[in-house]
N, C-alpha and C positions, 0 to 999 in steps of 0.2 A: 592523638591518644587512641589506643586500641580498646575496643569493648568486646568482651567475651561473654556470650550467653551461657545458659545453664549447660547445654550439651557440650560446648567446646571446653568450658571450665572443667566439667566433669571428666572429659576425655584426657585432659592435660595433667590429671592428678592420679596416676596409678598408686594404689595403696602401698605397695612395697617400696616404691621410690619415695613416696611422701613420708613413710615411716623413717627412712634413712635421713631425709632432710630434717625431720623433727628431732632426730638424734643429734644432728649437727647443730641445730638451733639450741638445744639444751646444753651442749658443750659451750656454745658461744655465750649463752646466758651465764653459765657458771664462770666463764672467763671475763665477764663484764663487757662483752662485745655486742650483745643484743639485750634490749630492755623494753619493758612495757609497763605502764602504770596499771593499777587496778581499774577494771572497766567501770564506766559510768552506767548505771542502770536507773532508768526513769519509768515509773509506772504510768501507763497510758490506758486508754479506754477499754472497757469490757475485759478486764483482767490481763491485759497485755503489758509488755515491757519493751522499752526502747533501749538498746544497748549501743554504746559508743566505745570502740576498742582500738586505740592507736598502738603502734609498735614500730621499732626501728632497729636496724643494725648499722654497720659502717657504710653500707651502700644503698639500702632501700629503706623507705618509710611507708607505712600503710595505715589506713584507718578503715575499720569495718563498721558500717552502720547497719544494724539489723533490728527487726521487730520480731517478737515472739508472741503469738496469740494461741494459747492452748485450745480455745474453743473453736478455732477455725475448722477443725475436722468436722464439726457439726454442720458447717456451712459449705462443705466440699471444697475448702481452700487450704493451701499449704499453711502450716503453723508458723513458718519462718519466711520472712522476706528480707532482702538486703543486698548490699553490694560491698565490695572491697576496693578501695581506691589505692593504687600502687604508685609511689612517687620516687624519683631519684633523690636520695638523701643529701647529695651534694648541692643540687641546684633547686630542688623543690618542684622540678618538672613532673607533671602528671604523665605517667607512662601507660597505664591501662586501668580498666575497671573490670573486676571479676564478679561473676554471679555469686552473691552471698550464700544462697541456699546450697549451691554445689560445694563451695569452699567449706562451709560448716559441716555438711554431711561427710565429705571425704576426709577432712583433717581430723574430725572427732574419731572416726573409725580407724584411721591410720595411727592415731595416738594410742588407741586401745590395742591395736596390733603391736605397736612397739612395747606397750606395757606387758602384753602376753608373752612376747619374745623374751622379755627381760625377767618377768616375775613368775611365770607359770612353771610348775614342776614338770618333770618328764611324764609323770603319771597323769597330771591334768591335761597335758597336750594330747594324750591318747583319747580324751573325750569321755562321753559325748559332749557336744556343744549345745547349750540351751540359750535361745534368744527369747526374751520376754518383751513383747511389743513388736508390732508389724508395720510401723510407720517408716519414715525416711531413715531414721537412725537404725531401726531394726534391720532394714534392707542393707544399709551400708555395712553394718557389722557382720551380717551373714556373708556378704561378698568378701569382706576383708579377712575375716577369721576362717570362713568355710573354705576359701581357696588356699589359705595358708596351711590348713589341716585337711588335705584332700582325702585321707582315709577315715576321717572322723564323721560319725553320724551327727546330724544337726536337727534339733527339735525346735519348733516355733510355737509360741503361745501368744494369743491375743484375746482380748475380751470378746472380739467377734471372730468366730472360728473361720468364717469365709476369708477374712483378712489374713489369718495365719496360713490358710491353705494357699492363698494367692502368692504369699511370700515364699512358701515352701516350693511351689511350682517354679517360681523364678529361680530359686536355688538349684533345683533339679536341671533347669535349662543351662545352668552354668557348670554342671557336672558335680554338684554337691548333693550328697545323699541326705536330703532334707525332707521332713514330714511335719505336718501340723498335729498338735496335740490339744485335747480339750481340758486338761488339768495338769498342774505342775507339781503338786505336793509329792506324789510318788516318784517323780523323776529326779527330784533334787538330790537324793543321796547317791545317785549314779553319775551325775554330770561333773565333768572335770572343769569346764569353763562355762560360766553363767553370765549373761549380759542382760541388764535391765535397761530398757530404752523406752520408757513411758513418760507420760506427763502426770502420773499419779501423785497425789499428795499424801497417800498412805502406803505402807509397805505392800508390795505385790508378791512377796514370797514369805514363807515361814523359815525358821532357822532349822532346816534339816540338811544343811549343806555339809558335804563330806570334808574331812580334815585337810585334804590336799587340794581342794578346789581353789580356783581363782574366780572371784566375783568382780565383774566390771560394771560399775554403776554410772550411767551417763545421762539419765533422764531428768533427775531432780536438779534444778538450777537455782533454787532459792532456799532460804532458811525455813520456809513454810512447807517444803516438800520433802518427802522421804520415801524412797523405793525399798530400802532395806530395813529389816527389823533391828531394833536396838540391840537385841541379844547377839545377833551375828556380828554387828559392828564392834561390840565390846570384846568379843573373844578372838577377833581376827587380827592379823597383822595388816596395818592400814597404810596405803600409799595414796598420794594425791597428785594431780597434775601440777598444782602450785599451792603452797601453804597459804599465801595471802588470799587467794581466791576461795580456797576451801573454808578458811576461818569465817569468811563473810557470807558464803552462799551454799555450802555443802550441808543441806538440811539433813541428809542421812547421818552425818557425823555430829552436827550440832544438836539434833534432837536426841541422840544417844548419849549426850554428855561426855563425848570422847575426851580422853586425856591427850591433849595435843602434843605432849612431850614424846609420845610413842607413834606419832604420825610423821611419815617421811615423804619428801617430794620425789617424783620419778627421776629427776636429774641426779639425785643422790644414788638411786639404785643402779642406774646405768653406768656409774663409774666404779662399781664394785664387782668383783668376780662373783658369779652365781654361787659357786661352792662356798665362798665366805659368807654369803647371805644365808644360805641354808644351814650352815654349821652353827650360826650364832643365834638361832631362834628355835623355840620348841614347835612341834607340829601344830598347825592351826591354819584355817582358811586364810587366804589373802584377799583383801578388798582393795581394788583400785577405784578411787572416786575421781571423776573428771567433771569440772564445772565450766571449762572453757577458758581460753586466754588468748589475747591478741598475738602472742608469739607463735601460736599454732597457725594463725592466719598468715603471719609473716613467712613461716616455712612454706606454706602453699604458694605464696607470691614468689618467693625465691625460686622454687622449682619451676613455675610457669615462665618466669623471666628467663631462666637459663634455657628452657626447652624451646622458647620462641625467639631467642636472640639470633641474629644472623651469624 
């Protein structure tokens, strides 16, 4: 069995290739060729949670075992630890173990990239891009979206300005025109794509979002957390990574009292022509809410197996 550390796992998951693998997995899910149950979440010490996430298609089976401890930042530790075990679905043979932190960071940002490619209007793609949160997910989203929109200005906000500046510097080293900002309220009406990637339990922005904006919310992962204000959620067109996961864990939507009949999964959006989608809905911001799903880890495993096979 092969074991891939963080650096190798990270290297084997380019955002653009992973986004296309995620698209393929969504098509397989819709066709009944890939499946995953709702993840098991077990509260553990000091506000942490243990997540167990299995998934399988016709060839591979995976299980991700991951812990999330939001207070680890205060300890100088990563908030996420874990691994993904990859198995042959026909024999049960264990093929490899992938670094769970790298898989989580890359597949979450790649799914957001796929959502932006699918949902963002031409005006929103012209930017600017705003990233709220300068942690692992903020970094991954700056890399994925900033390199996809090379002519777009990127602004970074964090509770600690030094962290925002460090991430902006990283972006500039990648050729992204990124800069740190100390406040976001005045920026909201100008930004085309907004990413919230924090562990906040309360909204991190106010509803001053422009009508053609795409808001990607990835930080809140339980019903007790909400990065987006209820007013924004209620007036937006809402898409989610999966309906079953969002109903249980998307605090942004649950706390807003969302009408679930108007919430659509991303897999539905990617099967429709963009023009048909835009013609059928009045002007409003679009919210894409992601809480995570084992199928996204399966997509990462599929890509790595393919890239490392003889």
